[in-house]
Backbone as CSV, one residue per row, in Angstrom:
resi,resn,N_x,N_y,N_z,CA_x,CA_y,CA_z,C_x,C_y,C_z
1,MET,-36.984,-292.935,-78.239,-35.587,-293.112,-77.303,-35.108,-291.507,-77.108
2,ALA,-34.811,-291.555,-76.034,-34.077,-289.993,-75.681,-33.232,-289.835,-76.634
3,LYS,-32.950,-288.190,-76.654,-31.842,-287.401,-77.274,-30.488,-288.153,-76.812
4,LYS,-29.622,-288.571,-77.790,-28.130,-289.101,-77.242,-27.446,-288.061,-76.827
5,THR,-26.780,-288.147,-75.635,-25.790,-287.412,-75.315,-24.440,-287.764,-75.595
6,GLN,-23.497,-286.960,-75.615,-22.147,-287.161,-75.943,-21.607,-288.476,-74.882
7,GLY,-22.353,-288.584,-73.736,-21.920,-289.829,-72.889,-22.328,-291.268,-73.984
8,PHE,-23.525,-291.287,-74.188,-24.261,-292.306,-75.093,-23.437,-292.521,-76.368
9,ILE,-22.955,-291.532,-77.190,-22.378,-291.547,-78.183,-20.897,-292.240,-78.110
10,PHE,-20.248,-291.791,-76.779,-19.143,-292.460,-76.569,-19.250,-293.944,-76.013
11,HIS,-20.151,-294.125,-75.188,-20.326,-295.732,-75.056,-20.767,-296.381,-76.292
12,ILE,-21.523,-296.155,-77.111,-21.952,-296.842,-78.338,-20.658,-297.081,-79.065
13,ALA,-19.904,-295.867,-79.305,-18.418,-296.150,-79.947,-17.696,-297.089,-79.244
14,ALA,-17.454,-297.154,-77.937,-16.771,-298.321,-77.072,-17.101,-299.256,-77.434
15,ILE,-18.546,-299.791,-77.473,-19.011,-301.190,-77.693,-18.633,-301.664,-78.947
16,LYS,-18.585,-300.892,-80.104,-18.285,-301.221,-81.411,-16.782,-301.181,-81.639
17,PHE,-15.810,-300.587,-80.928,-14.679,-300.572,-80.833,-14.424,-302.016,-80.204
18,ALA,-14.804,-302.457,-79.096,-14.673,-303.529,-78.587,-14.927,-304.762,-79.274
19,LEU,-15.967,-304.992,-80.093,-16.532,-305.765,-80.950,-15.823,-305.887,-82.125
20,LYS,-15.190,-304.771,-82.507,-14.270,-304.851,-83.625,-12.999,-305.722,-83.257
21,LEU,-12.509,-305.315,-82.019,-11.227,-305.778,-81.520,-11.199,-307.514,-81.795
22,GLY,-12.445,-307.619,-81.070,-12.639,-309.087,-81.091,-12.838,-309.932,-82.362
23,GLU,-13.302,-309.256,-83.506,-13.401,-309.778,-84.775,-12.387,-309.546,-85.715
24,LYS,-11.410,-308.325,-85.470,-10.518,-308.116,-86.481,-9.182,-308.613,-85.842
25,THR,-8.799,-308.656,-84.793,-7.491,-308.671,-84.299,-6.997,-310.348,-84.242
26,GLN,-5.951,-310.431,-84.398,-5.246,-311.855,-84.810,-5.181,-312.331,-83.207
27,THR,-4.862,-311.718,-82.477,-4.931,-312.165,-80.878,-5.967,-312.817,-80.424
28,PHE,-7.382,-311.918,-80.650,-8.446,-312.458,-80.349,-9.075,-313.511,-81.054
29,LYS,-8.634,-313.626,-82.366,-9.077,-314.775,-83.123,-8.200,-315.935,-82.728
30,ASN,-6.901,-315.768,-82.316,-6.157,-316.946,-81.715,-6.935,-317.712,-80.602
31,MET,-7.585,-316.599,-79.811,-8.038,-316.952,-78.499,-9.421,-317.578,-78.845
32,ASN,-10.008,-317.465,-80.064,-11.422,-317.871,-80.088,-12.308,-317.129,-79.531
33,ALA,-12.120,-315.810,-79.480,-12.940,-315.019,-78.799,-14.372,-314.719,-79.494
34,ARG,-15.193,-314.783,-78.682,-16.753,-314.675,-79.305,-17.367,-313.733,-78.270
35,TYR,-18.350,-313.094,-79.026,-19.378,-312.084,-78.246,-20.670,-312.957,-78.155
36,PRO,-21.073,-313.047,-77.072,-22.032,-314.193,-76.685,-23.552,-313.514,-77.196
37,ASN,-23.761,-312.342,-78.101,-24.881,-311.856,-78.379,-26.032,-312.157,-77.471
38,PRO,-25.792,-311.387,-76.413,-26.984,-311.375,-75.307,-28.211,-310.526,-76.147
39,VAL,-29.469,-310.971,-75.916,-30.428,-310.213,-76.477,-31.468,-309.725,-75.193
40,LEU,-31.583,-308.594,-74.764,-32.075,-307.999,-73.553,-33.691,-307.943,-74.042
41,SER,-34.421,-308.633,-73.287,-36.040,-308.377,-73.753,-36.485,-306.946,-73.786
42,ILE,-35.660,-306.254,-72.736,-36.224,-304.589,-72.962,-35.813,-304.258,-74.204
43,CYS,-34.797,-304.725,-74.931,-34.232,-303.879,-76.102,-34.698,-304.707,-77.434
44,ALA,-35.598,-305.842,-77.066,-35.747,-306.400,-78.420,-36.542,-305.872,-79.428
45,GLN,-37.150,-304.644,-79.172,-37.771,-303.864,-80.352,-36.780,-303.147,-81.328
46,HIS,-35.614,-303.305,-80.819,-34.329,-302.729,-81.784,-33.407,-304.037,-82.513
47,LYS,-33.236,-303.577,-83.778,-32.263,-304.391,-84.443,-30.847,-304.535,-83.513
48,MET,-30.662,-305.879,-83.685,-29.321,-306.182,-82.752,-28.374,-305.467,-83.509
49,HIS,-27.328,-304.955,-82.751,-26.242,-304.187,-83.310,-26.295,-303.005,-83.738
50,SER,-27.537,-302.287,-83.725,-27.845,-301.013,-84.069,-27.421,-299.918,-82.932
51,ASP,-27.272,-298.698,-83.486,-27.180,-297.935,-82.329,-28.152,-297.658,-81.391
52,ALA,-29.513,-297.909,-81.603,-30.600,-297.941,-80.803,-30.497,-298.887,-79.786
53,TYR,-30.255,-300.365,-80.538,-30.037,-301.567,-79.585,-28.936,-301.001,-78.537
54,TYR,-27.559,-300.661,-78.890,-26.633,-300.606,-78.115,-27.106,-299.291,-76.913
55,GLU,-27.844,-298.288,-77.359,-28.185,-297.342,-76.356,-29.116,-297.904,-75.348
56,CYS,-30.094,-298.477,-75.978,-30.936,-299.158,-74.936,-30.150,-300.075,-74.029
57,TYR,-29.274,-300.879,-74.408,-28.395,-301.965,-73.836,-27.744,-301.040,-72.637
58,VAL,-27.080,-299.839,-73.143,-26.350,-299.036,-72.119,-27.231,-298.444,-70.846
59,ARG,-28.360,-298.141,-71.338,-29.462,-297.558,-70.533,-29.793,-298.620,-69.492
60,ALA,-29.947,-299.735,-70.156,-30.436,-301.008,-69.255,-29.499,-301.636,-68.175
61,MET,-28.232,-301.678,-68.868,-27.148,-302.433,-67.970,-26.387,-301.615,-67.183
62,SER,-26.135,-300.199,-67.258,-25.223,-299.507,-66.675,-25.556,-299.309,-65.308
63,MET,-24.435,-299.177,-64.456,-24.545,-299.315,-63.101,-23.285,-298.374,-62.671
64,THR,-23.205,-297.886,-61.310,-22.436,-297.004,-60.726,-21.057,-298.170,-60.502
65,LEU,-19.860,-297.295,-60.375,-18.699,-297.926,-59.970,-18.458,-297.813,-58.437
66,TYR,-19.248,-297.126,-57.691,-19.172,-296.829,-56.379,-20.323,-297.648,-55.689
67,HIS,-20.328,-297.569,-54.426,-21.214,-298.506,-53.386,-22.513,-297.632,-53.596
68,PRO,-23.244,-297.829,-54.248,-24.738,-297.165,-54.456,-25.588,-296.685,-53.331
69,THR,-25.146,-297.311,-52.128,-26.090,-296.654,-51.069,-25.336,-295.776,-50.223
70,GLY,-24.263,-295.527,-50.498,-23.501,-294.473,-49.940,-22.712,-294.995,-48.651
71,ASN,-22.067,-294.222,-47.878,-21.274,-294.633,-46.735,-21.521,-293.751,-45.616
72,PRO,-21.454,-294.070,-44.379,-21.879,-293.347,-43.182,-20.547,-292.370,-42.965
73,CYS,-21.020,-291.317,-42.148,-19.822,-290.507,-42.012,-19.311,-290.952,-40.797
74,TYR,-17.766,-291.037,-40.856,-16.953,-291.326,-39.806,-16.255,-290.343,-39.231
75,GLY,-15.966,-290.285,-37.860,-15.291,-289.035,-37.402,-15.306,-288.897,-35.959
76,PHE,-14.852,-287.842,-35.479,-14.846,-287.678,-34.154,-16.185,-287.502,-33.395
77,VAL,-16.224,-287.854,-31.962,-17.454,-287.737,-31.256,-17.892,-286.145,-31.133
78,SER,-17.105,-285.348,-31.507,-17.679,-283.881,-31.362,-18.467,-283.756,-32.766
79,VAL,-18.390,-284.515,-33.682,-19.093,-284.419,-35.109,-20.442,-285.359,-34.737
80,LEU,-21.612,-284.292,-34.664,-22.689,-285.275,-34.104,-23.420,-285.982,-35.370
81,THR,-23.053,-286.142,-36.332,-23.924,-286.954,-37.583,-22.598,-288.240,-37.938
82,ALA,-21.406,-288.168,-37.062,-20.567,-289.116,-37.402,-20.630,-290.343,-36.611
83,ILE,-20.203,-291.481,-37.294,-20.504,-292.666,-36.317,-18.900,-292.597,-35.657
84,SER,-18.985,-293.138,-34.316,-17.624,-292.933,-33.699,-17.895,-294.271,-32.645
85,ASN,-16.513,-294.889,-32.297,-16.552,-295.878,-31.310,-16.565,-295.206,-29.842
86,LYS,-16.646,-294.116,-29.576,-16.356,-293.756,-28.321,-17.840,-293.282,-27.748
């Protein structure tokens, strides 16, 4: 597995915190909240709920929060690379 960066350490801690909320807080217990325990085949070589599994999960399931293909440049006719309705 690649060297853990601060970002992965943060994501692993966030996953553990979210799971702890579901397991330990009365509010989530009252809602009968359950973690579905999905096993990703790409991460099957790691023990479930281990840091290595969560790191693999983050690497496999992370995606951008913006439009991944980009946006065209909108602007005036004088801007040659811009899309314009004139």
